[in-house]
DOLO-167528 format. One record per residue (C-alpha): residue in one letter; residue number from 1; y, x, z. Coordinates in nm, 2 decimals, always signed. Layout:
! DOLO-167528
a/NUM/Y/X/Z
...
//
This chain:
! DOLO-167528
m/1/-0.02/+0.05/-0.02
n/2/+0.31/+0.14/-0.09
k/3/+0.64/+0.04/+0.13
e/4/+1.00/+0.14/-0.05
l/5/+1.36/+0.07/+0.12
i/6/+1.60/+0.05/-0.12
i/7/+1.96/+0.11/-0.05
r/8/+2.24/-0.02/-0.24
s/9/+2.61/+0.07/-0.11
n/10/+2.94/-0.16/-0.29
e/11/+3.31/-0.09/-0.21
n/12/+3.27/-0.30/+0.17
t/13/+2.92/-0.35/+0.19
v/14/+2.55/-0.20/+0.19
d/15/+2.25/-0.42/+0.11
f/16/+1.85/-0.29/+0.24
a/17/+1.60/-0.41/+0.03
l/18/+1.26/-0.34/+0.17
l/19/+0.96/-0.36/-0.06
k/20/+0.61/-0.38/-0.04
d/21/+0.40/-0.33/-0.31
g/22/+0.70/-0.36/-0.56
k/23/+0.77/-0.68/-0.36
l/24/+1.07/-0.76/-0.18
v/25/+0.97/-0.87/+0.15
e/26/+1.33/-0.80/+0.35
l/27/+1.68/-0.80/+0.27
h/28/+1.98/-0.68/+0.51
k/29/+2.31/-0.65/+0.44
e/30/+2.60/-0.48/+0.65
e/31/+2.96/-0.56/+0.60
d/32/+3.26/-0.35/+0.68
k/33/+3.40/-0.59/+0.94
i/34/+3.62/-0.48/+1.26
s/35/+3.56/-0.76/+1.50
s/36/+3.12/-0.79/+1.41
f/37/+2.86/-0.92/+1.68
l/38/+2.57/-0.76/+1.59
v/39/+2.22/-0.76/+1.76
g/40/+2.26/-0.45/+2.03
d/41/+2.63/-0.42/+2.06
i/42/+2.76/-0.36/+2.42
f/43/+3.08/-0.52/+2.55
i/44/+3.30/-0.52/+2.87
a/45/+3.39/-0.89/+2.92
k/46/+3.58/-1.10/+3.14
i/47/+3.41/-1.38/+3.28
r/48/+3.58/-1.73/+3.12
k/49/+3.41/-1.97/+3.35
p/50/+3.07/-1.99/+3.51
v/51/+2.93/-2.40/+3.48
s/52/+2.71/-2.47/+3.72
g/53/+2.53/-2.76/+3.53
l/54/+2.44/-2.54/+3.30
n/55/+2.36/-2.24/+3.54
a/56/+2.55/-2.02/+3.28
a/57/+2.86/-1.87/+3.22
f/58/+3.13/-1.82/+2.89
v/59/+3.21/-1.52/+2.85
n/60/+3.54/-1.38/+2.64
v/61/+3.40/-1.08/+2.45
g/62/+3.67/-1.12/+2.16
s/63/+3.50/-1.39/+1.96
e/64/+3.60/-1.68/+1.80
k/65/+3.36/-1.87/+2.08
d/66/+3.35/-1.72/+2.40
a/67/+2.97/-1.59/+2.43
f/68/+2.70/-1.81/+2.65
l/69/+2.55/-1.62/+2.97
h/70/+2.25/-1.76/+3.12
y/71/+2.14/-1.72/+3.45
h/72/+1.80/-1.62/+3.35
d/73/+1.97/-1.30/+3.11
l/74/+2.15/-1.16/+3.43
g/75/+1.89/-0.94/+3.51
p/76/+1.73/-0.93/+3.91
n/77/+1.96/-0.63/+3.95
l/78/+2.29/-0.75/+3.84
a/79/+2.48/-0.67/+4.24
s/80/+2.37/-0.33/+4.16
y/81/+2.50/-0.30/+3.81
l/82/+2.81/-0.49/+3.88
k/83/+2.89/-0.26/+4.14
f/84/+2.85/+0.03/+3.91
i/85/+3.05/-0.10/+3.65
k/86/+3.33/-0.12/+3.93
l/87/+3.28/+0.22/+4.06
v/88/+3.30/+0.35/+3.71
s/89/+3.58/+0.17/+3.56
t/90/+3.81/+0.28/+3.88
g/91/+3.72/+0.63/+3.84
k/92/+3.54/+0.65/+4.18
i/93/+3.22/+0.74/+4.01
k/94/+3.15/+1.05/+3.78
d/95/+2.76/+1.09/+3.76
f/96/+2.67/+0.85/+3.51
s/97/+2.34/+0.94/+3.59
l/98/+2.15/+0.68/+3.84
k/99/+1.96/+0.92/+4.07
n/100/+2.23/+0.93/+4.37
f/101/+2.31/+0.53/+4.31
q/102/+2.28/+0.30/+4.61
f/103/+2.09/-0.01/+4.45
e/104/+2.19/-0.36/+4.62
k/105/+1.93/-0.62/+4.71
e/106/+1.80/-0.79/+4.39
i/107/+1.97/-1.14/+4.34
d/108/+1.73/-1.48/+4.35
k/109/+1.59/-1.55/+4.05
d/110/+1.62/-1.90/+4.08
g/111/+2.00/-1.90/+4.23
s/112/+2.28/-2.04/+4.08
i/113/+2.54/-1.85/+3.85
s/114/+2.86/-1.99/+4.05
d/115/+2.75/-1.82/+4.36
i/116/+2.73/-1.48/+4.17
l/117/+3.02/-1.50/+3.90
s/118/+3.37/-1.58/+3.89
a/119/+3.63/-1.62/+3.66
n/120/+3.80/-1.30/+3.52
q/121/+3.52/-1.10/+3.66
s/122/+3.43/-0.79/+3.48
i/123/+3.08/-0.77/+3.33
l/124/+2.95/-0.54/+3.07
v/125/+2.72/-0.75/+2.82
q/126/+2.45/-0.68/+2.53
v/127/+2.46/-0.92/+2.21
v/128/+2.12/-1.07/+2.17
k/129/+2.21/-1.34/+1.94
e/130/+2.45/-1.30/+1.67
p/131/+2.72/-1.58/+1.61
i/132/+2.52/-1.85/+1.40
s/133/+2.68/-2.18/+1.27
t/134/+2.95/-2.32/+1.54
k/135/+2.80/-2.12/+1.82
g/136/+2.93/-1.79/+1.97
p/137/+2.74/-1.50/+2.06
r/138/+2.43/-1.53/+2.34
i/139/+2.41/-1.25/+2.54
s/140/+2.21/-1.09/+2.83
a/141/+2.39/-0.85/+3.13
e/142/+2.05/-0.68/+3.17
l/143/+2.09/-0.40/+2.88
s/144/+1.86/-0.22/+2.71
f/145/+1.87/+0.10/+2.46
a/146/+1.62/+0.11/+2.16
g/147/+1.52/+0.42/+2.04
r/148/+1.24/+0.55/+1.77
f/149/+0.93/+0.50/+2.05
l/150/+1.11/+0.41/+2.36
v/151/+1.34/+0.13/+2.52
l/152/+1.55/+0.26/+2.79
v/153/+1.64/-0.03/+3.08
p/154/+1.92/+0.10/+3.34
f/155/+1.88/-0.04/+3.70
s/156/+1.48/-0.03/+3.66
d/157/+1.19/+0.13/+3.75
r/158/+0.91/-0.04/+3.57
v/159/+0.76/+0.11/+3.29
s/160/+0.54/-0.11/+3.05
v/161/+0.37/-0.07/+2.68
s/162/+0.34/-0.26/+2.44
q/163/+0.06/-0.51/+2.43
k/164/+0.01/-0.45/+2.04
i/165/-0.15/-0.10/+2.16
e/166/-0.53/-0.22/+2.19
e/167/-0.69/+0.10/+2.36
k/168/-0.68/+0.09/+2.70
s/169/-0.70/+0.51/+2.77
e/170/-0.38/+0.55/+2.51
k/171/-0.18/+0.28/+2.71
d/172/-0.28/+0.51/+2.98
r/173/-0.19/+0.80/+2.89
l/174/+0.16/+0.69/+2.74
k/175/+0.22/+0.50/+3.08
k/176/+0.14/+0.85/+3.29
l/177/+0.35/+1.05/+3.04
v/178/+0.65/+0.83/+3.04
q/179/+0.65/+0.78/+3.42
a/180/+0.67/+1.15/+3.45
i/181/+0.99/+1.21/+3.23
k/182/+1.16/+0.89/+3.29
p/183/+1.47/+0.94/+3.48
k/184/+1.54/+0.79/+3.82
g/185/+1.70/+0.43/+3.82
f/186/+1.55/+0.34/+3.45
g/187/+1.31/+0.15/+3.34
v/188/+1.13/+0.23/+3.00
i/189/+0.92/+0.02/+2.74
v/190/+0.68/+0.22/+2.55
r/191/+0.72/+0.09/+2.19
t/192/+0.39/+0.00/+1.96
v/193/+0.49/+0.33/+1.71
a/194/+0.50/+0.54/+2.04
e/195/+0.07/+0.56/+2.02
g/196/-0.03/+0.91/+1.99
k/197/+0.31/+1.09/+2.02
n/198/+0.28/+1.36/+2.27
v/199/+0.52/+1.41/+2.52
a/200/+0.77/+1.66/+2.32
e/201/+0.86/+1.35/+2.10
l/202/+0.89/+1.09/+2.39
e/203/+1.10/+1.31/+2.57
r/204/+1.31/+1.39/+2.26
d/205/+1.37/+1.04/+2.19
l/206/+1.44/+0.96/+2.60
q/207/+1.68/+1.21/+2.60
n/208/+1.92/+1.08/+2.29
l/209/+1.87/+0.75/+2.48
n/210/+2.01/+0.88/+2.78
n/211/+2.26/+1.05/+2.60
r/212/+2.39/+0.68/+2.45
w/213/+2.43/+0.57/+2.81
l/214/+2.64/+0.83/+2.92
a/215/+2.84/+0.77/+2.62
m/216/+2.89/+0.40/+2.73
c/217/+2.99/+0.54/+3.06
k/218/+3.26/+0.75/+2.96
k/219/+3.43/+0.46/+2.76
l/220/+3.40/+0.21/+3.04
v/221/+3.68/+0.44/+3.24
t/222/+3.96/+0.34/+2.94
a/223/+3.81/+0.04/+2.80
h/224/+4.04/-0.28/+2.79
h/225/+3.86/-0.64/+2.80
p/226/+3.75/-0.73/+2.59
s/227/+3.61/-0.42/+2.38
k/228/+3.30/-0.28/+2.25
v/229/+3.19/+0.01/+2.44
l/230/+2.86/+0.09/+2.24
g/231/+2.74/-0.02/+1.88
e/232/+2.39/-0.09/+1.73
l/233/+2.29/+0.24/+1.53
s/234/+2.43/+0.23/+1.20
k/235/+2.26/-0.08/+0.98
v/236/+2.04/+0.22/+0.77
s/237/+1.94/+0.42/+1.10
s/238/+1.89/+0.05/+1.29
i/239/+1.64/-0.05/+1.00
l/240/+1.46/+0.30/+0.98
r/241/+1.39/+0.26/+1.34
d/242/+1.26/-0.05/+1.37
v/243/+1.01/-0.05/+1.03
f/244/+0.99/+0.33/+0.97
n/245/+0.63/+0.42/+0.96
d/246/+0.38/+0.70/+0.79
s/247/+0.29/+0.42/+0.53
f/248/+0.65/+0.48/+0.37
t/249/+0.64/+0.61/+0.03
g/250/+0.99/+0.65/-0.11
i/251/+1.34/+0.58/+0.02
q/252/+1.61/+0.55/-0.24
v/253/+1.97/+0.53/-0.20
d/254/+2.24/+0.54/-0.46
e/255/+2.56/+0.68/-0.24
e/256/+2.60/+1.05/-0.21
v/257/+2.76/+1.00/+0.20
l/258/+2.46/+0.75/+0.27
f/259/+2.21/+0.93/+0.12
q/260/+2.33/+1.26/+0.37
e/261/+2.30/+1.02/+0.63
t/262/+1.98/+0.86/+0.58
k/263/+1.79/+1.21/+0.53
d/264/+1.97/+1.35/+0.85
y/265/+1.86/+1.04/+1.07
l/266/+1.47/+1.07/+0.90
t/267/+1.46/+1.46/+0.98
e/268/+1.52/+1.33/+1.31
i/269/+1.26/+1.11/+1.38
a/270/+1.01/+1.18/+1.12
p/271/+1.04/+1.56/+1.00
s/272/+0.76/+1.56/+0.77
k/273/+0.87/+1.29/+0.61
q/274/+1.18/+1.36/+0.49
n/275/+1.14/+1.48/+0.16
i/276/+1.07/+1.09/+0.03
v/277/+1.41/+1.04/+0.07
k/278/+1.61/+1.05/-0.31
f/279/+1.95/+1.03/-0.45
y/280/+1.97/+0.77/-0.72
q/281/+2.17/+0.89/-0.95
s/282/+2.15/+0.70/-1.29
r/283/+2.46/+0.52/-1.45
d/284/+2.28/+0.35/-1.69
t/285/+2.09/+0.09/-1.47
p/286/+2.23/-0.04/-1.12
i/287/+1.98/+0.04/-0.83
f/288/+1.86/-0.34/-0.79
e/289/+1.78/-0.38/-1.17
k/290/+1.58/-0.09/-1.16
y/291/+1.33/-0.18/-0.88
n/292/+1.37/-0.56/-1.06
i/293/+1.52/-0.67/-0.70
e/294/+1.82/-0.84/-0.87
r/295/+1.55/-1.08/-1.02
q/296/+1.36/-1.15/-0.69
i/297/+1.66/-1.21/-0.53
k/298/+1.73/-1.46/-0.79
t/299/+1.35/-1.61/-0.79
s/300/+1.27/-1.61/-0.44
f/301/+1.61/-1.81/-0.27
g/302/+1.71/-2.17/-0.33
k/303/+1.51/-2.51/-0.29
t/304/+1.19/-2.45/-0.50
v/305/+1.03/-2.11/-0.47
s/306/+0.78/-2.06/-0.75
m/307/+0.40/-1.89/-0.69
s/308/+0.11/-1.78/-0.91
k/309/-0.09/-2.02/-1.08
g/310/+0.17/-2.26/-1.11
a/311/+0.20/-2.36/-0.75
y/312/+0.54/-2.34/-0.59
l/313/+0.71/-2.43/-0.24
i/314/+0.99/-2.69/-0.16
i/315/+1.15/-2.52/+0.14
e/316/+1.42/-2.77/+0.34
h/317/+1.66/-2.71/+0.56
t/318/+1.79/-2.93/+0.87
e/319/+1.99/-2.86/+1.16
a/320/+1.67/-2.89/+1.43
l/321/+1.44/-2.75/+1.18
h/322/+1.29/-2.61/+0.86
v/323/+1.07/-2.78/+0.63
i/324/+0.77/-2.61/+0.36
d/325/+0.58/-2.85/+0.15
v/326/+0.32/-2.66/-0.08
n/327/+0.26/-2.79/-0.40
s/328/+0.02/-2.71/-0.64
g/329/+0.18/-2.81/-0.95
n/330/+0.08/-2.92/-1.27
r/331/-0.21/-2.60/-1.29
s/332/-0.56/-2.63/-1.42
n/333/-0.82/-2.66/-1.23
k/334/-1.07/-2.40/-1.28
a/335/-1.24/-2.41/-0.89
n/336/-1.55/-2.62/-0.82
n/337/-1.35/-2.93/-0.65
q/338/-1.03/-3.02/-0.48
e/339/-1.12/-2.90/-0.13
d/340/-1.15/-2.55/-0.31
t/341/-0.86/-2.63/-0.53
a/342/-0.61/-2.69/-0.20
m/343/-0.81/-2.39/-0.02
e/344/-0.67/-2.14/-0.31
v/345/-0.34/-2.27/-0.29
n/346/-0.30/-2.30/+0.05
m/347/-0.40/-1.95/+0.08
i/348/-0.14/-1.80/-0.21
a/349/+0.12/-2.05/-0.04
a/350/+0.07/-1.89/+0.35
a/351/+0.11/-1.54/+0.23
e/352/+0.46/-1.65/+0.01
i/353/+0.53/-1.82/+0.31
a/354/+0.50/-1.55/+0.56
r/355/+0.70/-1.30/+0.29
q/356/+0.94/-1.63/+0.29
l/357/+1.03/-1.60/+0.68
r/358/+1.10/-1.25/+0.69
l/359/+1.32/-1.26/+0.36
r/360/+1.54/-1.53/+0.47
d/361/+1.51/-1.47/+0.83
m/362/+1.40/-1.82/+0.91
g/363/+1.43/-1.87/+1.29
g/364/+1.40/-2.18/+1.53
i/365/+1.09/-2.43/+1.41
i/366/+0.93/-2.42/+1.09
v/367/+0.65/-2.70/+1.00
v/368/+0.45/-2.63/+0.68
d/369/+0.29/-2.90/+0.50
f/370/-0.01/-2.73/+0.34
i/371/-0.26/-2.92/+0.14
d/372/-0.51/-3.15/+0.31
m/373/-0.83/-2.97/+0.31
q/374/-1.13/-3.20/+0.52
n/375/-1.37/-2.88/+0.58
t/376/-1.23/-2.72/+0.94
d/377/-1.40/-2.34/+0.80
n/378/-1.13/-2.39/+0.56
r/379/-0.86/-2.46/+0.82
q/380/-0.94/-2.20/+1.05
s/381/-0.99/-1.93/+0.77
l/382/-0.61/-2.07/+0.67
f/383/-0.48/-2.02/+0.99
n/384/-0.61/-1.71/+1.07
f/385/-0.49/-1.56/+0.74
l/386/-0.14/-1.70/+0.82
k/387/-0.14/-1.49/+1.14
e/388/-0.23/-1.17/+0.96
e/389/+0.00/-1.27/+0.68
m/390/+0.28/-1.23/+0.94
s/391/+0.12/-0.97/+1.14
d/392/+0.38/-0.74/+1.01
d/393/+0.68/-0.91/+1.16
k/394/+0.90/-0.81/+1.38
a/395/+1.09/-1.08/+1.52
k/396/+0.88/-1.26/+1.80
h/397/+0.70/-1.60/+1.66
k/398/+0.43/-1.81/+1.75
i/399/+0.17/-2.01/+1.51
l/400/-0.02/-2.32/+1.64
p/401/-0.33/-2.45/+1.46
p/402/-0.33/-2.71/+1.20
s/403/-0.26/-3.07/+1.36
k/404/-0.46/-3.36/+1.27
f/405/-0.20/-3.44/+0.98
g/406/-0.25/-3.10/+0.84
l/407/+0.06/-2.97/+0.97
v/408/+0.13/-2.60/+1.08
q/409/+0.45/-2.54/+1.32
i/410/+0.58/-2.19/+1.39
t/411/+0.86/-2.10/+1.63
r/412/+1.04/-1.77/+1.50
q/413/+1.25/-1.60/+1.67
r/414/+1.64/-1.64/+1.60
v/415/+1.89/-1.36/+1.63
r/416/+2.13/-1.40/+1.35
p/417/+2.22/-1.62/+1.06
e/418/+1.94/-1.70/+0.84
v/419/+2.01/-1.56/+0.45
n/420/+2.14/-1.77/+0.28
i/421/+2.16/-1.63/-0.10
e/422/+2.32/-1.90/-0.35
t/423/+2.09/-1.88/-0.67
r/424/+2.22/-2.16/-0.89
e/425/+2.54/-2.09/-1.12
e/426/+2.76/-2.27/-1.32
n/427/+2.64/-2.48/-1.63
p/428/+2.83/-2.32/-1.92
n/429/+2.78/-2.65/-2.08
n/430/+2.92/-2.89/-1.80
l/431/+3.14/-2.70/-1.60
a/432/+3.16/-2.98/-1.30
s/433/+2.76/-2.92/-1.23
d/434/+2.55/-2.61/-1.16
i/435/+2.19/-2.47/-1.28
d/436/+1.95/-2.29/-1.18
a/437/+1.95/-1.94/-1.25
p/438/+1.86/-1.81/-1.60
i/439/+1.65/-1.54/-1.52
q/440/+1.41/-1.85/-1.33
i/441/+1.35/-1.99/-1.77
i/442/+1.15/-1.68/-1.80
d/443/+0.89/-1.75/-1.49
k/444/+0.88/-2.15/-1.60
i/445/+0.82/-2.05/-1.92
a/446/+0.56/-1.79/-1.83
f/447/+0.35/-2.09/-1.62
s/448/+0.36/-2.31/-1.87
l/449/+0.19/-2.09/-2.12
e/450/-0.04/-1.98/-1.85
k/451/-0.21/-2.34/-1.85
t/452/-0.12/-2.42/-2.21
v/453/-0.29/-2.12/-2.40
k/454/-0.62/-2.23/-2.22
v/455/-0.69/-2.53/-2.38
h/456/-0.48/-2.48/-2.72
k/457/-0.57/-2.27/-2.97
k/458/-0.23/-2.21/-3.12
v/459/+0.13/-2.28/-2.91
t/460/+0.51/-2.27/-3.08
l/461/+0.77/-2.20/-2.79
n/462/+1.09/-2.36/-2.89
v/463/+1.41/-2.23/-2.69
h/464/+1.73/-2.16/-2.68
p/465/+1.83/-1.90/-2.96
f/466/+1.98/-1.60/-2.65
v/467/+1.64/-1.69/-2.46
a/468/+1.44/-1.64/-2.78
a/469/+1.61/-1.34/-2.84
y/470/+1.54/-1.18/-2.50
l/471/+1.16/-1.29/-2.52
k/472/+1.15/-1.10/-2.87
n/473/+1.34/-0.78/-2.82
g/474/+1.26/-0.44/-2.64
f/475/+0.94/-0.23/-2.61
p/476/+0.73/-0.41/-2.52
s/477/+0.88/-0.74/-2.54
l/478/+0.81/-1.01/-2.31
r/479/+0.60/-1.17/-2.63
a/480/+0.39/-0.84/-2.67
k/481/+0.32/-0.87/-2.30
w/482/+0.19/-1.23/-2.27
f/483/-0.03/-1.17/-2.58
f/484/-0.19/-0.89/-2.42
e/485/-0.25/-1.15/-2.11
h/486/-0.35/-1.42/-2.28
k/487/-0.48/-1.28/-2.63
k/488/-0.31/-1.53/-2.81
w/489/+0.04/-1.47/-3.02
i/490/+0.29/-1.71/-2.88
k/491/+0.51/-1.78/-3.20
i/492/+0.88/-1.81/-3.07
i/493/+1.16/-2.04/-3.26
p/494/+1.53/-2.06/-3.13
r/495/+1.66/-2.39/-3.16
d/496/+2.03/-2.44/-3.18
a/497/+2.01/-2.79/-3.06
y/498/+1.90/-2.69/-2.70
t/499/+2.07/-2.64/-2.42
y/500/+2.04/-2.27/-2.22
l/501/+1.73/-2.36/-1.99
e/502/+1.57/-2.62/-2.24
y/503/+1.23/-2.53/-2.39
h/504/+0.94/-2.73/-2.51
l/505/+0.55/-2.63/-2.64
f/506/+0.36/-2.74/-2.95
d/507/+0.03/-2.70/-3.06
e/508/-0.14/-2.63/-3.39
k/509/-0.08/-2.96/-3.53
g/510/+0.31/-2.97/-3.45
k/511/+0.27/-3.22/-3.12
e/512/+0.44/-3.14/-2.82
i/513/+0.22/-3.06/-2.53
s/514/+0.30/-3.25/-2.22
e/515/+0.30/-3.07/-1.88
n/516/+0.21/-3.41/-1.68
//
């Protein structure tokens, strides 16, 4: 399996496309905004007002909407942490390590926020959920600093190991190593990618995290309220930190400064893989065009998502949840019976749904209406396959077994707005309406041909002259590729009277082939 990261730099944005075997699975964008609120950013802020009825407080972090801080997100050592902030901000403490710091009593886990926090009180908070729609950011007073292998948690003493590391002996080894090297007053979470790493690698990662803590504390002395005192790593660094592993085969960057930054960071976290970073310099073809990303964006977003064999998904969004409907389309049935057909389409859909959730970063409740299957073993196989396909998803998620109505319910962590790319374009024939992106017409024609060439000796395709030229030109042309795939030559006739996205298929007798 090939995993590649393609990075495109524009004037004010940087786009990141993660490919798995050439297929787009994640899309990220970093915008040059001064007042942005990213997951992981840390702010010195002031309590606007505690609300007893919600057991939460609204906090001024500089966002248009106040941030929301629930009592359960305060952390057990809030009293110690508030004391430390006050001492640092007033210059009464200059040793930012916690080895000599006297901890206060832990707060009651079922207490009331109005007993602990008051209006205008200073507090250090971290963004755990970016502003979405009309809501401000969700924040936590329990800070954490994420590294490549470890997560550093101030005002804690606990060491925990990722549950995805299954071997008990490895868990015990990592726990003992971290307990021996961690600084006093800090807890540590060992990440999955730490499996098999030696003490030198873990210690280096821990030192980098401790340096970030010290840098943040120095800023507190002169910081005004509200202000960002520690930003998350640059997008390229945070993506590499979270998704990079030994299976990566290439990273392509089209901007020289960003290329050097990427190479430097990779040299730091994985020196043996630094040579996979390449500077893309072609002026003839933009980097996203070269790796077929623009086409995949056009065909992967929108209400209807086409899959192989003519099947497709309908994705609808409501205020409360997302609904995905699986459709077999007008595909020919080579399977022995309806159950086998349903199983085949559902398995294709499960893989595409797992990809769509990551690609669009869909969060909250997702309900999937798969094609009905009567066989219990088939339903269980589909459920297991969907879980396996989503195993690479970094967002926390839970999948429930199919209900008696055949619905599969998924909850997926929602920490930032959903990626929403408009794929419909202005209709050149009617400026008051819009149409599907023209690139999608090629996929629709290909699906139609896949069905018709199996039952007709000769097939003629009538299309708009611009589309006809696109299909015929190039080496190899799309028509030539169809010939090698279907072993039949498709006759293409341009029709001036057709609209841009109109096409019709005809059989050997000149009769139009119906797709219904």
